[in-house]
Structure formats: C-alpha cells, structure tokens
Residue, then its C-alpha position, 0 to 999 in steps of 0.5 A: x831397869x824397872x819393867x824389864x822382864x826376862x822372857x821364859x824362853x831365854x831362861x833354862x828354868x823358866x824364871x821371869x825375875x824382875x830386876x829392881x834397884x835400891x840405894x843404900x847410903x847412896x850406893x846402888x844395890x840391885x836385886x830381884x822383885x820379891x827379895x827382902x831388903x836384907x836379902x838384897x844386902x846379903x846378896x851384895x856381900x854386906x853382912x852387917x849394916x849397923x852397929x850397937x852402942x858398943x860398936x859391934x856390927x849387926x846385920x841379920x841374926x834371926x831372919x824372922x823379925x824377932x830380934x831387931x838386929x837388922x834395923x835400918x831406915x827405909x824412905x825416911x822411916x827409921x827402925x825398919x827390920x830389913x829381914x821383914x821389909x820387901x824391897x821395892x824398886x827405888x827404895x832409899x835405904x840408910x844404915x843406922x848406928x847406935x854407938x855411944x857418944x863420949 
C-alpha cells in the first residue's frame, strides 16, 4: 500500500493523498499520510482506546497534547499522545489501560 499515489488528473480536487496502514492491537487501520494516530483512529470509528483507573473510557479530549487522555503505545514506546503523533506507515499501536487491580 505504501508508495501508491493518487494521480492529480483522477481526483476532482487535485488531491495526491498517500494511503498508509498501521496496526492497532493487531487490527489494520488505514489512513492518509500526514494524519495523526488519533485522526486515523477517529476516522476508523474508534472514539476511545484506553481506560482510566476507574474504568472510564478515554480517547481524544483536548486534541492539542495538553491533557494526556489519548495515550497509547506506538512501536513499543509507551505513553505516546495519539493527537500529537503523526502516523507512519507500518506503525504498531497498542492501547493502554490504567484500571485498578483488586
């Protein structure tokens, strides 16, 4: 999928979007080069991808990297803010949980 470019003459508005693909918890998610990881997840219909200690769902809240609600693990690096991280073709993303253990 990487390397494919939409020819300008085939898109009515002249886009040249380059598709990319990441995996999220082992499932493929497709997007467009330049999207944030959060943008790809939201476009795929995922509004939350981690839980707090109390079990409350969390995803994008502020969208500017100030609140840390959108944390996940990207390529084995934990606590990455999905709203600030540009997605790269082939990224391996894992969701995180902060649930309390009994």
